[in-house]
C-alpha positions in Angstrom: 0.0 0.0 0.0 1.4 3.4 -0.9 2.2 5.7 1.9 1.9 8.8 -0.3 4.5 11.4 -1.3 6.0 13.0 1.8 7.4 16.5 1.5 8.1 19.5 3.7 5.6 22.3 3.3 6.5 25.7 4.8 3.7 28.2 5.3 4.9 31.7 6.1 2.6 34.5 7.1 2.9 38.0 8.6 -0.5 37.4 10.4 -2.1 34.3 12.0 -1.6 32.2 8.9 -5.3 31.0 8.9 -5.9 32.2 5.3 -2.7 30.6 4.1 -3.4 27.3 5.9 -6.9 27.2 4.4 -5.6 27.7 0.9 -2.9 25.1 1.3 -5.3 22.5 2.6 -7.8 23.2 -0.2 -5.0 22.5 -2.7 -3.6 19.4 -0.8 -6.9 17.5 -0.8 -6.8 17.6 -4.6 -3.8 15.3 -4.6 -4.6 11.8 -3.3 -0.9 10.9 -2.8 0.2 14.1 -1.1 1.5 13.7 2.4 2.9 17.0 3.6 4.9 17.7 6.7 3.7 21.1 7.6 5.8 23.9 9.1 3.7 27.0 9.9 5.4 30.3 10.6 3.0 33.0 11.8 3.5 36.7 12.6 6.8 36.9 10.7 7.4 40.6 10.5 11.1 41.2 11.0 14.4 40.3 9.3 15.6 38.3 12.3 12.4 36.3 12.3 12.8 35.6 8.6 16.3 34.5 9.0 15.1 31.8 11.4 12.5 30.7 9.0 15.1 30.5 6.2 17.4 28.4 8.4 14.6 25.9 8.9 13.8 25.8 5.2 17.5 25.2 4.6 17.4 22.2 7.0 14.1 20.9 5.7 13.8 22.0 2.0 10.4 21.8 0.4 7.6 23.9 -1.0 7.2 27.3 0.5 3.9 29.2 0.4 3.5 32.7 1.9 1.3 35.6 2.5 3.5 38.6 3.3 2.8 42.3 2.5 5.9 44.0 3.7 8.1 44.3 0.6 11.5 44.0 2.4 10.3 40.8 4.3 9.0 39.4 1.1 12.2 40.0 -0.7 14.2 38.3 2.0 12.1 35.2 1.7 12.0 35.1 -2.1 15.8 35.7 -2.5 16.5 33.2 0.3 14.4 30.5 -1.4 16.0 31.3 -4.7 19.4 30.8 -3.2 18.3 27.5 -1.7 16.6 26.4 -5.0 13.3 25.8 -3.4 9.9 26.9 -4.9 8.3 29.9 -3.3 4.7 30.7 -4.0 3.0 34.1 -3.1 -0.5 32.7 -2.9 -2.4 36.0 -2.7 -0.5 38.0 -5.4 -2.8 37.1 -8.3 -5.9 38.1 -6.3 -4.3 41.3 -5.0 -3.1 42.4 -8.4 -6.5 41.8 -10.0 -8.2 43.8 -7.2 -5.7 46.6 -7.4 -6.2 46.8 -11.2 -10.0 46.7 -10.9 -10.1 49.4 -8.1 -7.4 51.5 -9.6 -5.6 51.8 -6.2 -2.7 50.4 -4.4 -2.7 48.1 -1.3 -1.9 49.5 2.1 0.8 46.9 2.7 -0.2 46.5 6.4 0.1 43.0 7.8 -2.7 41.3 9.7 -5.4 43.8 8.5 -8.0 41.0 8.2 -7.8 40.6 12.0 -8.2 44.3 13.0 -10.7 44.7 15.8 -13.1 46.8 13.8 -16.9 46.9 13.7 -17.0 43.8 11.6 -14.9 41.9 14.2 -17.2 42.8 17.0 -20.3 41.9 14.9 -18.9 38.4 14.4 -18.1 38.1 18.1 -21.7 39.2 18.9 -23.0 36.6 16.4 -20.8 33.9 18.1 -22.1 34.8 21.5 -25.7 34.6 20.4 -25.1 31.2 18.6 -23.4 29.6 21.7 -26.2 30.8 23.9 -28.8 29.3 21.6 -27.2 26.0 20.9 -29.3 22.7 21.1 -32.6 24.3 22.0 -31.4 26.9 24.5 -32.9 30.4 24.6 -35.9 29.4 22.5 -37.8 32.5 23.8 -35.5 34.7 21.8 -35.5 33.0 18.4 -36.8 36.0 16.5 -33.5 37.8 17.2 -31.7 35.1 15.1 -30.7 35.5 11.5 -31.1 31.7 11.0 -32.8 29.0 12.9 -31.6 25.4 12.2 -33.9 22.5 13.0 -33.2 18.8 12.8 -33.3 15.5 14.7 -30.3 14.6 16.9 -26.9 14.3 15.2 -27.6 16.2 12.0 -24.6 18.5 12.5 -26.7 21.5 13.7 -24.1 22.7 16.2 -20.9 22.7 14.0 -22.9 24.2 11.1 -24.2 27.0 13.5 -20.7 27.8 14.6 -19.4 27.9 11.0 -22.2 30.4 10.1 -21.5 32.4 13.3 -18.0 32.9 12.1 -19.5 34.5 9.0 -21.3 37.0 11.3 -24.7 35.4 11.4 -26.7 34.8 14.6 -27.8 31.2 14.5 -30.1 29.2 16.9 -30.4 25.5 16.5 -33.3 23.5 17.8 -33.4 19.7 18.1 -36.5 17.8 17.0 -37.1 15.4 19.8 -39.6 12.5 19.3 -42.9 13.1 21.1 -41.9 16.6 22.0 -43.6 19.4 20.0 -41.4 22.2 18.5 -41.2 25.5 20.4 -44.3 27.6 20.0 -42.3 30.6 18.8 -41.6 28.8 15.6 -45.3 29.3 14.7 -44.6 33.0 14.3 -41.4 32.9 12.3 -39.8 31.2 9.4 -42.2 31.9 6.6 -40.7 33.2 3.3 -42.9 36.3 3.5 -41.6 37.2 7.0 -38.5 39.0 5.6 -37.8 40.7 9.0 -37.6 37.5 10.9 -35.1 34.7 10.9 -34.9 32.1 8.1 -35.7 28.6 9.3 -33.8 25.8 7.7 -34.4 22.1 8.4 -31.6 19.6 8.2 -32.1 15.9 7.6 -30.1 12.9 6.7 -30.6 9.2 5.8 -31.7 7.0 8.7 -28.9 4.6 8.0 -26.2 7.3 8.3 -27.9 8.7 11.3 -27.8 5.4 13.1 -24.1 5.0 12.3 -23.3 8.5 13.7 -25.4 8.0 16.8 -23.8 4.6 17.4 -20.4 6.1 17.2 -21.5 8.8 19.6 -22.7 6.3 22.2 -19.4 4.3 21.9 -17.4 7.5 22.5 -19.4 8.1 25.6 -19.3 4.5 26.8 -23.0 4.4 27.0 -25.6 1.7 26.3 -25.2 0.2 22.9 -28.7 -1.0 22.3 -31.4 1.7 22.6 -34.3 3.1 20.6 -31.9 6.0 19.8 -30.1 3.8 17.3 -32.9 1.4 16.4 -33.1 1.7 12.6 -36.9 1.3 12.3 -37.5 3.8 15.1 -35.0 6.2 13.6 -36.6 5.9 10.2 -40.0 6.9 11.7 -38.3 9.8 13.6 -36.8 11.1 10.3 -40.1 10.6 8.5 -42.1 12.5 11.0 -39.6 15.4 11.1 -39.6 15.7 7.3 -43.4 15.7 7.3 -43.5 18.5 9.8 -40.9 20.5 7.8 -42.9 20.1 4.6 -46.1 21.2 6.4 -44.4 24.4 7.6 -42.9 25.1 4.2 -39.4 25.2 5.6 -36.5 24.5 3.2 -34.9 21.2 3.9 -31.2 20.3 3.3 -30.1 16.7 3.2 -26.7 16.6 4.9 -26.1 12.9 4.3 -23.3 13.5 1.8 -22.4 17.0 2.7 -19.5 18.4 4.6 -20.2 21.2 7.2 -18.8 23.7 4.7 -21.1 22.5 1.9 -24.1 22.6 4.2 -23.3 26.1 5.4 -22.8 27.2 1.8 -26.3 25.9 0.9 -27.8 27.7 3.9 -26.1 30.9 2.9 -27.5 30.7 -0.6 -31.0 30.3 0.9 -30.4 33.2 3.3 -29.2 35.5 0.5 -32.2 34.6 -1.6 -34.9 34.9 1.1 -33.3 37.6 3.3 -31.5 40.1 1.0 -32.2 43.0 3.4 -30.8 41.1 6.3 -27.7 40.0 4.3 -26.6 43.6 3.6 -27.5 43.4 -0.1 -30.0 45.1 -2.4 -30.6 42.0 -4.5 -29.9 38.3 -4.5 -27.2 38.3 -7.1 -24.1 38.7 -4.9 -22.9 37.5 -1.5 -22.7 40.7 0.4 -19.7 39.6 2.3 
């Protein structure tokens, strides 16, 4: 069995490196045999720091990817990599050049600008606070303050999807659909497509077989009872069926998460949000993202 192609991957950033890491990982997954040994260098903003980075690259040569805006620091890395005969990729340059040309203006060349504690930052923190306080059915008396309300039976990825959306600045409440327990009464007054001032209600569902597998793994992780109605396939099928029937009766959009990642589910929810709530998404129409 092949163990993959091992190689050193140096990620050099003048900020936290989150953007660079995301781009690198998005590229890596496209190569089935890629097996990188990652070296992440964050907050590199001085010549002495760069010299330490170059020393490590010299000892462990490999592909270098970077996001650096200071011209002198960039030049140190590029020249150093050239001297070591290692590839050096400025991952944001194409985007920055295109944007500069389109806007007809130059960049400010200030590192870490995406993490400045501005109004947008505090907006996202407020969204995260709301989302954490309204996780798994908490705070149901304040659902109307949400941007999005997620519904679904247990283990349909409501919480991680909510957190992902909160990082995009959206206040998300998630409410579990529990067998024999009616949904919160407040849902009767929100969630319709015509209610453009209220939150968008989105229902999540999945295949019963997949749900049983996830729940069984959850019970094993908690060292709890292995045989229970919680993972009985026939009971779970009926649970999912009743939930879907209720969702359809309320006219709520339903997303099947069986074969979706958290990111894909969130993207589908965002598309619904932009279509149904353009005024809440900071847009004048549904043709752009508003972010």
